N, C-alpha and C positions, 0 to 999 in steps of 0.2 A: 654374686650378691652386690657387688659394687662395680662401678664402671672401671674400665681399664685405666691403669695409672693411679688408682686410689688405694693401693694396698697399704701405703704408709699411713694414710688418713684413717683407714680401717683399724690399724693397730693402735694408733694414738687414741682414737675415740674409744676403742674397746678396752684398752688398758686402764685409762683414766676412769671410764665408766665402771669397769670391774672393781677397781679399788673402792670406789664410792659404793658400789653395790654390796661388797662384802661388809663394809662398815655399816651400811644402811640395813643389811640383813640382821646384823647383831642388834642394832637399835630397834628394828621392827619386832624381832623376837621378844626383846625386853618389853616393848610396847604392848605386844600381845599378852604377855604375862601380866602386865599392869591392868589391861582391860579385863582379863580373866579374873584377877583378884578383885577388881572393883565390882564386877558382876556377881562374884561369889559373896562378897561382904555386904554390898548395898543393893544388888539386884537392879530392877528397872522401876524403882520407887519414885515417889514424889521428891524425896530428898536428893536422889540421884539426878532427877531433872533439874533441881535447884542448882546443884554443882555445875551441870553441863551448861545451863543458861549463863551462870556467872562466868564460867571459863570461856564461853563464847565471846564475851565482851572484849577482853584484851586480844583474843584471837582474831576478831574482826579487824582490829587495827594492825595486828601482826602481819596480815596479808599485805598491808600497805608498806610498813616500815621494815619488814623482815624478808619474807619470801616472795613478795610481789614486785610492785613498781620500783621500789628503792633499789633492790638488787639489780633489776634489769637496767635501770638508769646508771647505776654506779659502775658495774663491772666493765662495760665497753670503754668508758672514759678513763677509768683507772688503768685498763690495759693499754690504751693509747698513750697515756702519760708515762707509764712504766717503760714502754719501748723507747721513749725519747730521753727520759731522765728519771732514774730510779729514786734519787733523793726527792725529786719533785713529787713522785707518786707516794712516797712515804709521808711527806708533808700533807698531801691531799687526803690520805687515809686518816691521819690523826685529826686534821681539821674537821672532816666529815664525822668522825667518831664523836668529837665533842659536840658538834652541832646536833647530831642525831640523839645523843644522850640528853641534851637540854630539852629538845622538843618532846621526845617520848617520856622523859621524866615529868614534864609539865602535864602531859596528857594523863599519865598515871595518877598524878595528884588530883586532877579534875575527876577522874573515875572514882577515886576514894571519897572525895568530898560530896559529889553528887550521885552517889551510888543508888540511893533510894528512888529519886525520880527517874533515873535511867532504867532501873529494873522495872519500875511501874510501866514504862513506855515499851520496853522490849518484850516483857511477859505480862500483859495486862490481866490475864486470867489468874495469875498467882495472887493477885490482890484478894481473891475470894478465900484464900487460905493464909491467914496471918503468919503462921509458923513457917511455912515454905517461903513466903515472901521475905520474912526477916532473915532466914538462913541464907537466902540468895543474896541479900544486901551485904551481909557480913562476908560471905565468900568473895563477892566482887571486890570488897575493900582489901581482903587478904591478898588476892591474886593480881590486883592492878599493877604493881611494880614488875610483874612478869613481862609486860610489854617492853619496858626499858631493857631488861636483861636479854631477852630473846632477839631484840632488834640489833643490839651490839654484837651478839653471837653470830647472827646472820651476816652482818657487815664483815666481821673477821673471817667467816667462812668464804665469802666471795673474794676477799682480798687474797687469802691464802691459796684459793683455787687458781688465781691468776699467776701465782708463784709455782704452779704445778704441784701443789701439795693438796692431795685429795682425801687421803685415808683418815687422818686425825680429825679434820673438820667434819667429815661425814659421820665420824664415830661420836661426836659430841652430843647429839641427841640421845645416845645410849645412856649418858650420864644423867640426863633428865629423867629417863624412864627408870633407871636404877634407883635414884633418890626417891622418886614417887613411890616405887614399890616398897622401899624401906620405911617410908612414912606410913603407908597403909598397914604395914605389918606391926609397927611399933607404937604409933601415935594414937589410934582410936581408943585403946584401953586407957591410956593416960588421960585423954580428954574426958572420957566417960567418968573416970574416978574423980575428976575435978568438976563434974556437973555440966560439961559442955557437950554439944552434939558431935558425935564421932565423925560426921561428914566433913568437919573442918580439917581433918587430916589430909583430905585430898587437896584442899587449898594450900596448906603448908607444903605439901609435896611438890605442887606446881612452882611455888616461889623458890624453894631451895633447889629444885631441879633446874630451873632457869639459871640460877647462880652457878651450878656445877657445869652446865652446858657452855657457859661463857668462860668459866675458869679453866677448862681443859685446853682451850685454844690460846689463852694468854701467853704461855711460855713460847709457843711458836711465833705468835705475833711479835713479841719482844725480840726474838732472834732474827726473823726474816724481814720484818718491817719496823726497824727501830725508830724510836721517836726522833723526828727531824723537824726543825723549824724552817722558816717562820710559819706560824699558824695563820692561814688566810681563810676567813669564813665567808668572804663574798668576792672571790676572784673569778676569772673567766670560767675555769673548770667547775667551780662550785655553782656558778650560775647555770651552766649547761645541765648539771645534774638536777638542780632544783627545777629547772624549766621542764626537763623530761619527766621529773617526778610529778610536777603539776598536771601534765597531760595524763600521766598514768593514774593520778588520783581520781580522775573522772570515772575511769573504768573500775577502779577499786571501789569507789563510792557506790556505783551501780551494783557491784557484786555484794556489798554490805547491805544495801537496801533489799536485795534478793534474799540474803541470809536472814535479815530481820523479818521479812514477810513470811519466809519459811518457818521461822521460830514461832511467830504469832499463829500461823495456820496449824502447826504441829501441836502447840500447847492448847489449841482450841478443839482438838479432836478427842483423844482419850489419854488418861494418865499412863505414862510410860512411852508415849509416842516419841518424845525427844530422845529418850534413852535408846529405844530400838533403832531409830535412825542414826544415832551417834555410834552405837556399837557396830552397825552395818558399815558406816562410812569409815570407821577406824580400820576395820578389816579390809575394806576396799583400798585404803591407803597403803596397805602392805605391798601389793604389786606396783602401785603408782610410785611409791618411794624407792622400791628395789630397782625398778626398771625405768619408769618414766622420768623421775627426778634425777636419777644418777646419769642417765644418758643426756638429759637436757642440760644439766650443769656442765658436763664435759663438753657438750657441743657449744655452749655459750662461750666458754673459754677459748676453744680452738677456732671456732668460727670468727669470733671477735679479733683474735690475734692475726689470723690470715687476712681478714677483710681490712683491718687497719694498716696492714703492710702493703695493701694494694694487690694481694694475690687472690683475685676474684674467683678463678676456677678452683683454687685450693679450698676456698671457703665453701663454695657450692659442693665440692666433694665431701667436706665434713658434714654438711647438712644432709646430703644424700645418704651417707653412711649411717648417720643417726636415725634417719627415717627408716632405712632398711632394717636396722637392728630392732627398732620398736615394732615393726611389722611382724618380723619372724619370731619375736619373743612374746609380745602382748596378745596376739590372736590365740595361740594355744592356751596361754594362761587364762584368758577370758572364758573360752569354751569349757575348759576343765572345771574352773571354779563355778561356772553357771550350772553345770550338770551336778556338781557335788555341793551346791550351796547349802542345802539343809544339813547334810552330814557334817560340813565344816562348822556351821554355827552350833550344831549339837555337840561336837567334840570340844570346841573352844570355850563355849560359855555355859553349857548346861551343868550347873552345880550351885549349891547354896541357895540363895534367894532368886536365882535366875531359873525360871521354870519352863515347862514345855510350851506354854502359850507364848512366852518371850522368844523361844526358839523359832516358832512359826512366823511371828511378826517380824523379827529381825531378819530371817531368811528372805521374806518377801521383799523387804527394803534392799537387802543385799543384792538380790537378782536384778532389780531395777538399776542399781548403781553400776553393776558389772556390764550392762548393755552399753554404757558409755566409756568403758575402760580404754579401748584403743584410741578413741578420740581425745580422751583426757591426756594420754601419754603424748600424742602428736601435738596437742595444744601446748604442752609443757616445753616441747622443743621449738615449735614455730614462734610462739609469742615473744620470747626474749630477742630473737633475731631481728625483730622490727626495730628495736632500740639500737642495735648495732648498725642497721641500715638507715638510721635517722628518720624512721617513719613510725614513731610511737603513736601518733594520732590515728593511724590506720588500725593498729591493733586495738586501741581503746574503742574506736567506733564499732568494730566487730564485736567486742565484748559487751558493750552497752546494748547493741541490737539484740544479741542472743539472750542476754539476761532479761530484757523486756519481754521477749517471747516466752521465756521460762516463767516469769512472774504471772503473765496472763494465763498461761497453761495451768499452772498450779492453782491460781485463784479459781479457775473454772473447775478443775478436776478433783481437788481435795474434798469439797463437800459431797461430791458424787461417788468417789472411789476410795476415799480414805487417805490416811497419812502416807502410805507407801509410794504414792505417785509423786511425792516431793522428790524422791530419789530418781525417778524416771525423768523429771524435769531437768535435773542436773545433767544427765546424759544428752538430753535434747539440746540443751544450751551448748554443750561441748561440740556436738555434731555440727550445729549451725556455725559456730565459731570457726571450726577447722575448715569447713567448706569455704567460708569467706577468706580465711588466711591463705588457703591453697590457691584460689583464683588470683588473689593479689600477688603472691610470691611468683606465680607462674608468669604474670605480666611484667612485674617489676624486674625480676632477674632473667626474664626472657628464657624460661625453662620450657622444655618439651613436656607435654602432658605425660609422656612415659616416665618422667621423673617421679610422678605421683602414682600413676596407674601402671606399675611395672608388672611383668609376668609373675614375679615373686609375690606381689601383693595378691593377685588373683588366685594363684596356686595356694597361698596361705589361707585364703577365705574358703576355697573348696575343701582343702584338707581339714580346716576347722569345723565346717559343717558336718563332714563325715564323722569326725572325732566326737562332736556333740551328740549326734544320734546314737553312736555306740556307747558313749559314757552314760547316757540316760538309762540304758538297759543295765549296764554294769553296776551303777550306783545302788541298785536295788539290793545288792549283796552286802551293803554296809551293815555291820552288826550293832544295832542301837543299844542292845542290852548287855553287851559284854564289858569287860574291864577297860579302863582308860588306856592302858598300854596296848591291849589287843586292838582296840578301835583306832588308836593312833597308827599302828603298823598297817592295818588294813586300809585306812584312808590314804596314807602315804603311798602305799603300793598302787591303789587305784589311780591316784594323781600321776604317778610316774608312768603307769600303763597308758593313761590318756595322752601324756606328752609323747610317749613312744608311738602311739597311733598317729599322732600329728606328724612326727618326724618321718614315719614310714610313708605317710601320704605325700609328703614333699619329695621323698626319694622316688616314689612311683610316678610323680609328675615331672621328674627330671631335674630336681634341685639338689643334685649331689654336691656340686661345687659350693653351694651356700652352706650346707651342713658341715662340709669339710673345712671351710674357712672358719666357721664358728668353733669347731673342735680344735683346730690348730691354734687359733687365737687364744682359746681358753688354756691350752697347754703352755703357751708362751707366757700368758698372764700369771699362771701359778709360779713360774720361775722368777718373775720380775716384781711381784707385788710387795716383796719385802725389801726392795731396793730403795724405796722412798725415804 
């Protein structure tokens, strides 16, 4: 599975990734419950579309200040400073926290003040329905401060990860989901009794959930990164972070233009399109978060640490291990979920106001998203490494180029083929991005093409194709009309059977060592995960 001499890197990446994956699994399960509850209570209605459009506004900026360019710019420099001077890294963290808080707080205030014209621009078709438009504006104002909270939470997570603390930061989104669930269960009735639209409960859940997500990490931050002066808001390291952020902003801006155009195109098709795409994307994010983000976050910490120490080959070994793990994990997940896409949507969402038509439309979008899942995971690993290599402009160029292709594709395809091709465009953009990243990394790091096109990758693809064909036949046995418990057991059994077919395929193709390495690492991880 890995090159000789990389056993230690495999263990490091696997253990830290596994800790994050366990926490992320808990969070994703709660997130799934949140989505199920929202589908049950509100369905795929115009009011649900209003919430999703309003929620998308702070989320668009969240990609810049929380999970996107800021984290990629901050973590390598924070790691570098921490290796030389821990007190200096503490000062850097608190300086950037205050700076980030001021900037995101100001943007949140702007969102609240100018919510009406912003909504009119982002969802112009909502103007035809005054009630939906008004509700979207109010929800935007309620959720605007979420940007501030989630940005600080992401900064804390990145800093704690560099301290080799993975579990609690990765668990913090579970607090967001739990609070959102509680708000959906308790607040709608209260709002209705006071004459307010119950959809506002979703907005309050987002706000309070963001506060909980930040709050869970604060005790660890205070313990491991105590407040240390002097506060320097425009020193050399701060300038480097802002400079990298400025370059990353170009790519993020292009991504947000893409999201904006997708929103306009979706709202211009049929009522419920935004909801169908969102439900499908949230479910798609389950394997992305469990595997892609967990491995990528672990890789960024270990790769940055080794690279900044001048251990070039060690850093490359970490990148290789992360790539191998993604390949052997994401390909079987992709093919199994593709084959079981409609039963999965049926089981997860079909209840309450979410009907059979909603299942079919959401499943169509879900399948298109899944086509890009392996590339999405690889992108999550490769993209942050460009910041460690001091080549952020290359990553941004690739993102902008792929996004432009996606925009042109969606602009042409949606009027002809409907809303679902918006999901296909996302996969197309990820594929093009990964191709460009691969070519650049191969040349810059002087890697052999076998680094990327390994026998393991080819065998995984072959095994995946066989698994998909068999699963298409097997999924016909899914009992659509039986009880929820029975359907859950059957679907879980089918999924495990599909993964077993894939593993058997790898064994038949001679990848015994790969599966043994994963199994042994998993056993060691179970013994060590509570030591953090």
